[in-house]
N, C-alpha and C positions, 0 to 999 in steps of 0.2 A: 033661759040663757043658752042651753045646748042648741036649740033651734037657731038662735041668733048667730052663734059661732059657725054653725054649718052653712048658713046662707052666705056668710062672709067668705068662707073657704071656697065655695062653688062660684066661679065667675058667671056673669050673665051670658046669655046666648049671644053669639057674634052677629053683627049686623052687616049685611052686604052693601058695599059702596063701590061705585065705578071709579077707576083710576084714570085720570086725564093726562097721559104723558106728553102729548103734543102741546097742550096748553102750558105745561111746566117748561118744556124746552124752548118755547117761543119767548119766554121771559129771560132766558140765559144770555149773558154777554160773553162773546168769545175773547179769550186772552191773546190769541195769535191769529193773524190774518194771512191767508194764502196770497202769494204774489201773483200779479197778472201775467208775468213773463218768466221763462226759465233763467236761472242764474247764468251769468256769462261763463264762469269757470266750468259748469257742468256742460254747457253747450260746446265749448272748445274741446273738452275731453271726449265727448261723443263724436265730434267731427274728426278728431285725430284717429279714433278707433275705426271709423268707417273708411277713412283714407288709407290706412294701413291694410285693411282687408282688401280694398280694391287694387292697391299696388301689388299685393302678394298674388292675387289671382291673375294679374296681367303678366307675371314672370318677367320683370324688368331686367336689363343688363346694365351693370354699373361700369361706366367708362369702357365701352367696347374698343378693342385694339384697332380694328380696321372697319371702316364704314364701307360696306359693299352694296352693289346694285342688287335690286330684286331680280330673281330669275338667273339664268345662265348656268354655269358649271363650276363646281369647286373640285379641284384635284388635290387629293391628300396622299402624299408619298410617305410610306412608313418603313423605316429600317427595322425589320423584324428578324434579323440574323441572331446568331448566338451572342454577339456582343451587346444586344439590347435586353438581355434577360434580367440583369440586376435592377434596372429601373423600369421594368415593363408596366407595373401598375400606373405610374405617372404618364407613360406614353399612351396607354389605352385611355386614361382619363382625358388627355389632350385630344385624342382622336374623337372620342365621343362628344366633347365640347364643340369641335369643329363640325361634326355632323349635325349637332343640334342647331348651330348657327346657320348652316345651310338650309335646314328645315324651316327656320323662321324667315329666311330670305327667299323661300320657294325655289331653291337651287337643286339641280341634279348633282350627284356625287360620284366621283371615280376614286376608289381606294386602290392604290398601286403599292404592293409590297415588294421589297427588294430581295428577299430570300425566296428564291423560286420554289414553288411547291412541287412535291414529287409527282403529282398527276399533271403538271403543266397546264393548269386551268388558266385560260386567257383572262385579261382584265376586262371589266365591263362597266359601262356607265349605268348607274342605278338611281332610283328615287331615294329620297332621304330616309324613308321608312325602311326600305330594304338595306340601305347602307348602315343604318343603326344596328340591325340584326347581324350584319357581317362584322361590324366593328366589335361587337360584344363577344364574337366567337374567335377573334384572332388570338394566336399564341406565338411566342418567339420560337423560331425554328432552331434545331441543333446544328445548323451549318451556317456558313458565312453569307453575308449579303453579296448579291451580284448586280451591281448597278448597271453594268453594260447590258445584261439581259433585260433589266427593267426599262432601259432606254429603248431597246428594240421593241418591247411590248407596247410602250407608249407610242412609238412611231407607227405601229400597225393599226391604231384606232382612228376612226373617222370622227372629226369634231365639227362637221358641217352642222350648222344650226346654232352653234355656240360661239363661233368666231367673234372676237371682240368683247366677249363677256365671260372670260375664263380667268379664274384666280387659283393659284397653286400654293400649297403649304407642304413643306418637306420636314417631317419629324425625323431628324437625323441623329445617329449615334456618334457622329463626328469622326469616325474611323474609316480608313480605306486601306486595303492591302496594296502593296506595290503594283500588282497586276490588275488592280481594279480602279486605280486613280483616274485613268483616262475614261473609264466607264462612268465614274462619278461626275467628271466634268461634262461628258456628253449628256448625261441625264439632266444636269443643271441647265445646260444650253437649251435643250428642247423644252424644258418647263418655262424658262424665261421667254422663249420665242412665242409661247402661247398666251402669255399675260403676266401680271404681277406675280412675283415669287417671294414667299416668306419662308425662312428656315428657322425651325425651333430646335434648340439643343438643351441638354441638361445644364442646370446651374453649375458653377465651378465647384461648389461644395459637394455636388452629387455626380460629378463626372466619373463614369465607370472606368475601372482598370481591367485590362485584359491581359492574360498570360499567353505569350506567344509560344511557338513550338520550342520545347527544351533543346538545348544544344549539348550533345554529349561531349565531354572532355575527359582526358585520362583519369582525373581524380574525382569525377562526379558529373555534375550538370552546370551549365551556365544558363541562367533563367533571365528572361527579359520581360518587363511589363510596360505596357503602353497606355496612355490616356489621351483623350482628345485635345485637351489644353491644360495649361497650368493655372496658377491663381492661388495655390496654397501648398504648403509642405504636407507631405503625406507618407505614411509608412504602412506597408502591406506585409503581413506575415505569410510565409510560405511553408508548406509541409510536404514531406515525402512519406507516403503511406504504403504499407505492405499488404499482402493478401488478407491477413486477419484483422485489418483495420488499425494495426499498431503504427504509431508515428515513428519512422526510422531516422528522420533528420529534419531540421528546421533551418530556415534562412529568412531574409526579409528584403523587400524592395524599398529603397529610400528615395522618394521624389523631392527635389528641391522646389521652391515656390514657383519657379518658371519652367520646371522640367516637364517634358511629355514622355520621357523614356527613363527607365531605371533598370540596372543590371545587378543581379545577385549571383554569387557563387555558392553552390551547395556541394560540399565536399563529402564523399562517401568512399569507403573501401569497396573494391570490386565485388566482394561477396555480398555486402549489404546492398550495393547498387543494383545487383541483379534480382533482389527481392522486392524492389519498388514496383508497385502496380499503378500508382497514380501520383501526380503532383498537383497540389491545389492551393488556392489562396484561402487562408483561414477565415471563416465567418462570412464568406461570400457565396450565395446560392445562385450560381449562374454557370451555364456551359462555358462562358468565356473565362472562368476561373479555374478550370480543371483540364488536365491532360492525362488521358489514360495511356498506360505503357503496356504493350503486349510483349510477346516473345521476341519480336524483332528489335526491341529497344535494349535487350540485354547485351551487355558488353561481352563479346565472345573472346575466348582464349585461343590464340593462334600460335602454333609452334613452327619455327623456321629452322630448316636444316639446309646448309649450303655446302657444295663441294669445295668451296674456297676456304673453309675452316672458320674458326672464330676470330682469328687475328689476320690482318692484312695491312701491308704498308701503304696501299693505295685504296682508301675506303670508297672513292668515287667509282671504282671498278668492281666493288663487292656487291654481289646479289643481295645480301642481307641488308646492306645500307639502304637500298631503294625500297625494299619491302617494309622494313621497319619504319622508315620515314613516312611512307604512304599510309600505313595502317595504324600508327600510334594514336591518332585522334579518335578512333572508333573501335579499337580492339586492344586486348591485353596481350602483349608480345612476349613470347618466351623463346629462347634459343638454346640449342643443345643437340645431342645425338637423338636418333629416333627412339631407341629404347628408353632413354631418360625422359623424353617428352611424353611418351605414352603411359608413363607411370602415374600421371595426374590427369584429371578430367581435361579433355581437349576438344574444341569444336572443329578446328581446321588444322591440318598438318600440311605445311608447304615445303616442297623439296625443290631446290634450285640447282639444276644441272646435275642431278643424281641419276646416273645411267641405270644402275641395277640396285634393287633392294634385295639383299641376300640373307640367307640363314634365318636366325631367330627373328630378326627385324621384319622380314617379309610375313612370317606367321602372325606376328603381333599386329602388323598393319592390316592384314586381311581380316583378322578377328575384329579389329576396331572399326573397319569399314562395314562389316556385317551388322554392327550394332548402331550404325547411323552416322559415323564420322565422315568428313569430307577431306579428300586428298587432292591437293592442288600442286601440280608439277610444272616446272619451267624447263624449256629446252636449253641446250648448250653444247659445247664441243664433246663432252663426255657422253651425253645422250645421243649425239649424232653417231658416235663410234659404236656404241652398244646400248641396248635398252631391254627391259623386261616386258612382261605382258600386263603389268598393272597400269594400263593406259586405256583411255576411252576409244582409241582407234589404233589400227596397225600402221606402223611407220615404215617408210622406205629407208633402208639402211645402205651404207656404202658411200662411194664417192659421188662426185657431181654427175658422172655419166648416168648413174641410176637415180639421180635426183634426191640423194639423201639430204643434201642442203642445196638450196637454190639461191643463186646470186643474180642480181639485176644490174645492168648498166644504169638504168634509171630506177631508183627506189619506188616501191609500190605503195599505194595509199589504201586506207581502210574503206570497206563498203559499209552501207547502213546495216545496223544490227537487225536480225530477223525477229519476228514476233515471238518465237518460242525461246528467245534468249533472255536471261535476267538483265542483260544490258539494253534491252529494247527501250527506245525513247531517249537514250543518252545522245547528246550532241557530239559529233565527231569533228574536232578541229582539222582544218585543211592542211596543216603543216606536219602532221604525223606521217612518217614514212617507215617502211620495213625494207631492210637491205638483205636479210637472210632469214630463212625459216626451215623447220622440218616439215617435210611433205607427208601427208597421209595417203595410204593406199586407197584407191577408189574401191568402194564396196557399197552394198545395200545399207541404207540407214545412215550414211555419212551426213546427208543434209540435215536429218533430224538431230544428229549429235553435234552439229556445228552451232556454236554460240556467237562466233565472230569470224569474219573472213575478209580477204583482200578483194579488191575490185576485179581481179582476174578469176575469182571464185575459189581460190585455194584457202583452206581453213587456217584461221589464226588462233582460235580458241575452240576446243572440242570438249565434250563432257558426256559421261555415260553413268548409269546406275551400277552400283556394286553392293549387293545385299540391300540393306536399308540406307546405305550411304551413297556418296558420289565420288567419281574420279574426274578431275578437270585438268586439262593440259593446255598451257600456253605454248604455242609452237615457236616462240621466240624466247630470248633470255630475259631474266628478271632485271638485268642492267641494260646499259645503252649500247652494248656491242652489236646487237643485231637489229635494233630499231630505236627510234626516238620516242616510243610510247612511254617509257618510264619518266621522261622529262615533262610530260603533259599532265594537266589536271584530270584528263580522261582516265589515266592509269589509276589514280586514287579512287575515282568514282566506280570503276570496274571492280576493283578489289573490295570496295564497300558493298557493292551489290552482291558479290560472292559471299561476304560475311553475313549479310542479311538473309541470303538464300539458305544458308546452313540451318537446318530445321531445329536442331537442339544440340546441347553439349553431349558428346559421346559418353557412354558409361565407362567409368574407370574399371580396370581389372580388379579382381578381389584383393590382390595384395596391396594395390594402391588404396582401396577403401579401408583396409586394416591400418595402413599408415596414417590415414587421416583421422581415424578414430583414436 
């Protein structure tokens, strides 16, 4: 029995058999049959994918604005002055798109910028590849556009070979200064004469606002903002900033929906006003939004002393009346005695018909001049009779026989201002005449010390250095007794130039500083 159980437990030896897989598979019946053609939906999907790839590689243009001929010349005028800074990325993108279009049309390109470069590089006709590199390197310039100069540069180019196949595009900032409006019109005429002209401007919502030159007024600044066109109401915040970056005052420009100009008043005490170093539009990063104010913008303190006294029954004959009315818009006026005025910081001291400065006043004036003050004196009957030596030139004293005062049967007119004069460049009205003046003694250096003269060569305004300061003499009165100069706008501009010429506010004496403290 044990052997029987052992034989049952041990299986028999395996037998080798050949497996016929092909014969088994031939007998199988497939449950699903493959179609003879691709499904329509799969065919359409693959066709759409192929068409999209082909269109993408061909770089198509959807609804091109202008259909242009192949070949020829494309002129692109770009306003790249300081007013273009705020929207410059959009302007450069438009420029690059125009150059790309010219490249597809096999056109040459002329990029004409309106802000003249410092090196005066002339405009050149370029291939599209070269123009693309030039376009990517353009930057807005920190000065204004000069369309008149751009028109001249355009007129200097030779367009032979392109006549009849020239198209122009002007990327404009929409702004033109009063002295550049004719230049803008001339540039537009020349472009239109060459072929079709298209002008691109910023959308109404992105129209840039520029801040014009601040106008000094007695209580601060009058600020004007301009934009190319209306279309929406807009408010622009303005800030006055000091040397340390501190905001000293704020104001705002309010544009109505159709307004292209807005005016704001920024009120500041004179002490705070003189601390302002820049005025800017808040949140706008552009040279068109900032005005830097240097020493010449500071409102000077001018002291006036007149021989006629503080009170007069006839103000139109008073020297102080004409001086105060002329300088109030750009200077802080103080009136009083010499000693009283020099107790506080003072930029300019004006003496109207004061013949002699005597005693303690003379010492204080000389010390103030040595520290950088400016003494401006006006002639008159008292100075004709007697004068001291605190003058830029020696005067002829005495009666008419010696020429102390010169009278003409025909009043004399002014000559053009010399180049060494602060008045150089001012326009002289033809109706200004001088009927009397104090004559200067002829001497070496008189020509160099003459800031203004009459047509006969006799000095009208002379000046000379005194220490760190200046002494200036008007050889006529501050009122209308000896000339019609005080009745003209030239009188105001001459006094303004003198105020700007004063280098700095003179130091106050120690006792005055103690009083301020």
